[in-house]
C-alpha positions, 0 to 999 in steps of 0.5 A, a space after each residue: 223381963 223378970 220371970 217366975 218359976 211355977 209348977 204345972 201338971 199337963 196331960 201327956 198328949 198335950 205335953 208331947 205337942 209342947 215338946 214337938 214345938 222345940 226346935 232349938 231356934 225360935 222355940 228353945 225349950 219346953 218352958 219357952 214353948 209354954 210361954 210362947 203358947 200362953 203369950 199367943 193365946 192371951 194376946 189382944 185379937 183383931 175382930 174388926 175390919 173396914 172395907 173401902 168400896 165406894 170408888 167409881 171404878 172409872 178405869 174399869 168402864 163399861 163394866 162399872 157402869 152397871 156394877 160397883 168394882 168390888 162386885 165384879 165377878 171372878 170365877 162366879 164370886 164377887 171380889 168383895 165376897 172373897 175379901 169377906 170370906 178371908 176376914 171371916 176365916 181369920 175370925 174378923 167378923 165385924 165388918 164395916 163397908 164404906 159404899 158410894 157408887 152403886 152402893 145399894 147393889 153391895 147392900 142388896 148382895 151382902 145384907 147384914 152379912 149373916 148369910 156369910 157368917 159375919 156382921 156388916 154395917 154400912 157407911 155412905 160416902 158424903 161425896 162422889 169422889 173422896 180420898 182414902 184418908 177421908 174415907 177412913 175419917 168418915 168411918 171413924 164413928 162406926 169402928 168400935 175397936 182400938 185396932 182394926 184391919 182396912 182393905 181396899 175393895 178392889 184387892 184380891 189376895 191371899 194373906 194370913 190376916 191373923 198373923 198380919 194383925 199380930 205382927 202389927 200389935 207386936 210392933 206397937 206402931 200406929 199403922 202397918 202396911 201389907 207389902 207385896 213386891 213387883 218388878 215395876 213399883 213406880 205404878 204403886 205406893 212404894 215403901 222403903 223398909 229398914 228392919 220392921 219399919 217403913 222409913 219412907 213411903 212415896 205414892 207413884 214416884 216419878 223418879 224410877 231409879 233405885 226404887 224399892 220393889 216393895 209396894 202397898 197391897 192395899 191392906 192395912 192394920 191401924 190403931 185408933 191413934 190413926 185418927 189423929 193424923 186425919 182431917 175432914 179434907 175430902 181429898 185426903 189421901 193415906 198414900 200421899 198425905 198420911 203414910 209419909 208423915 207416919 214413916 217420918 214419925 217412926 209409926 209405920 210398920 211393914 209386913 211383907 207377904 209372898 202369897 198371890 195378890 191382884 190389884 183389880 183396878 184396870 181391865 188388864 189386871 182384871 183379866 189376869 186375875 180371872 186367868 190366874 186366881 184359884 177356882 
């Protein structure tokens, strides 16, 4: 890429901070440090997120007979509230929540989001049971951004959302999956990764030999081109129907992170999250 020489004047304290970034590795010199800071500052930002929170939580009964799963409490706070705080803390403040089972309780707790420092809009499912791909499809007209985050409403995790979205934008892929790791990956969506790309995605594979340990953590970053891969089939699944095609097309990125993650989908994982999640 062609570069032009320029002359700039900086405050001494700022210049010292720039020089402190030089490590002869990622940042080679003063000019590289300034270029890095400018590129990061001027890069597109992601400020919109969709949370799928309409599931019935069948595996969590009887707890989910009175509350939707995203409102189950962990140390005095609902799972969904942790998610909203995580997004807000990374300046993602425009939030759309897809609701279904007992969705009015989610609306009552969060309202328009102003108490939590965000703006919330709601989309209601048009059927009791739908696939994740269809949930994204019916939310499409409520998503104003060309790039957005999506989270499943039962995921409790620590992830640098800003770094994740910047990684996705740098890849220029249609979708990027946040990947955690586990010893038994056969219970989840398994990603085979080559470099920065997911080259194969298998949902809950039957063959357990030679499986990758990298699994979907239920957090994604999408460009608006994702809607070209969706349809109005009510049971359309991202994991079974969409991600394998994106991987084949070279349009599926993989972002590995090592922070804590809990898929609160069963009583056992719920109990473990209560024991191990920070208070």
